[in-house]
Each structure stands twice: as structure tokens, then as C-alpha cells.
C-alpha positions as CSV (number, residue, x, y, z in Angstrom):
1,M,13.4,-45.1,21.5
2,T,12.3,-48.4,19.8
3,L,11.5,-48.9,16.2
4,E,7.9,-49.7,17.1
5,A,7.5,-46.3,18.8
6,V,9.0,-44.5,15.7
7,A,6.6,-46.4,13.4
8,L,3.7,-45.5,15.6
9,G,4.6,-41.9,15.6
10,R,5.0,-41.9,11.9
11,N,1.6,-43.5,11.4
12,L,-0.1,-41.0,13.7
13,A,1.6,-38.1,11.9
14,L,0.4,-39.4,8.5
15,I,-3.1,-39.8,9.8
16,L,-3.1,-36.3,11.3
17,L,-1.8,-34.8,8.0
18,T,-4.4,-36.7,6.0
19,I,-7.2,-35.3,8.3
20,E,-5.7,-31.8,8.0
21,A,-5.6,-32.0,4.2
22,V,-9.3,-33.1,4.1
23,V,-10.3,-30.2,6.5
24,L,-8.4,-27.7,4.4
25,A,-9.8,-29.0,1.1
26,V,-13.4,-28.9,2.1
27,P,-13.8,-25.1,1.9
28,L,-11.9,-25.0,-1.4
29,L,-14.5,-27.3,-2.8
30,V,-17.6,-25.9,-1.1
31,I,-17.1,-22.2,-1.8
32,P,-16.8,-22.5,-5.6
33,F,-19.9,-24.8,-5.6
34,F,-22.1,-22.3,-3.9
35,A,-20.6,-19.3,-5.7
36,I,-21.5,-20.9,-9.1
37,R,-24.9,-22.0,-7.8
38,Y,-25.9,-18.5,-6.7
39,L,-24.2,-16.5,-9.4
40,R,-27.3,-16.3,-11.6
41,Y,-29.1,-14.3,-8.9
42,F,-26.3,-11.6,-8.9
43,K,-25.5,-11.6,-12.6
44,A,-28.3,-9.3,-13.8
45,P,-27.9,-6.4,-11.3
46,I,-24.1,-6.5,-11.5
47,R,-23.8,-6.2,-15.3
48,P,-24.6,-2.4,-15.6
49,K,-22.1,-1.7,-12.8
50,L,-19.4,-3.7,-14.5
51,R,-19.9,-1.7,-17.6
52,Q,-19.5,1.5,-15.6
53,V,-16.4,0.2,-14.0
54,R,-15.0,-0.8,-17.4
55,A,-15.6,2.6,-18.8
56,G,-13.9,4.2,-15.8
57,V,-10.9,1.9,-16.3
58,V,-10.6,2.8,-19.9
59,R,-10.7,6.5,-19.0
60,A,-8.0,6.0,-16.4
61,E,-5.9,4.1,-18.9
62,R,-6.2,6.9,-21.5
63,L,-5.3,9.5,-18.9
64,T,-2.4,7.6,-17.6
65,K,-1.0,7.1,-21.1
66,L,-1.4,10.8,-21.9
67,V,0.3,12.0,-18.7
68,S,3.1,9.5,-19.0
69,S,3.8,10.5,-22.6
70,M,3.7,14.2,-21.7
71,T,6.1,13.5,-18.8
72,V,8.6,11.4,-20.8
73,Q,8.6,13.3,-24.1
74,P,10.9,16.2,-23.0
75,F,13.5,13.6,-21.8
76,L,13.3,11.7,-25.1
77,W,13.7,14.9,-27.1
78,A,16.7,15.9,-25.0
79,A,18.3,12.5,-25.3
80,G,17.6,12.5,-29.1
81,G,19.0,16.0,-29.5
82,A,22.1,15.1,-27.5
83,E,22.7,12.0,-29.6
84,G,22.2,14.0,-32.8
85,L,24.5,16.8,-31.7
86,K,27.1,14.2,-30.7
87,S,26.8,12.4,-34.0
88,G,27.0,15.7,-36.0
89,L,30.0,16.9,-34.0
90,G,31.7,13.5,-34.5
91,Y,31.1,13.7,-38.2
92,L,32.6,17.2,-38.3
93,A,35.6,16.1,-36.2
94,R,36.3,13.2,-38.5
95,R,36.0,15.3,-41.6
96,R,38.8,17.6,-40.7
């Protein structure tokens, strides 16, 4: 394989990669352009639904916090009680 053949292959690969990059970049530039352009048509009907979704998310967050605190609390009490008992028994053992 000659050096000219390697150089030609390299040049063709670079041209192919450049074309591929342009083809892949076009949708990334066109989609946001049209999304921003037509956003004003959808903004008004979507706002009330977004408020309802936000209220639902807030309710779900409160419920999740309540359930998780109710689930974890007995374990925290048990761990705290065990540590307190251990500390108290250690104090009594050292005192004697």
C-alpha cells in the first residue's frame, strides 16, 4: 500500500466524517428553532394543565415524605433506645 493510497483514504474519511457531522447537526439546529417559533401557540392552553401537574407533584411529595417518615421512625427510635441503653449500662459498669 503506497503513501498516496493512504493519504487518499485519509482524505476521503475526513470528508465523509465532515458530511456526517453536518447531517447530524442539522436536526439539532432545526428542531429548537421550530419549537421556539411555535411555542407561543401552545403556551396558553398548557399553563392550566401545568398548574394541575405541579399541584399533583406537591401532593405526591408530601405523601412520600409522610410515608417515609412513618416507615423510618420506629427504626430510629429503636436505634436511639439501644444507644441510650448501651450508654447507660456503660456508665453503670464504669461506676462500680
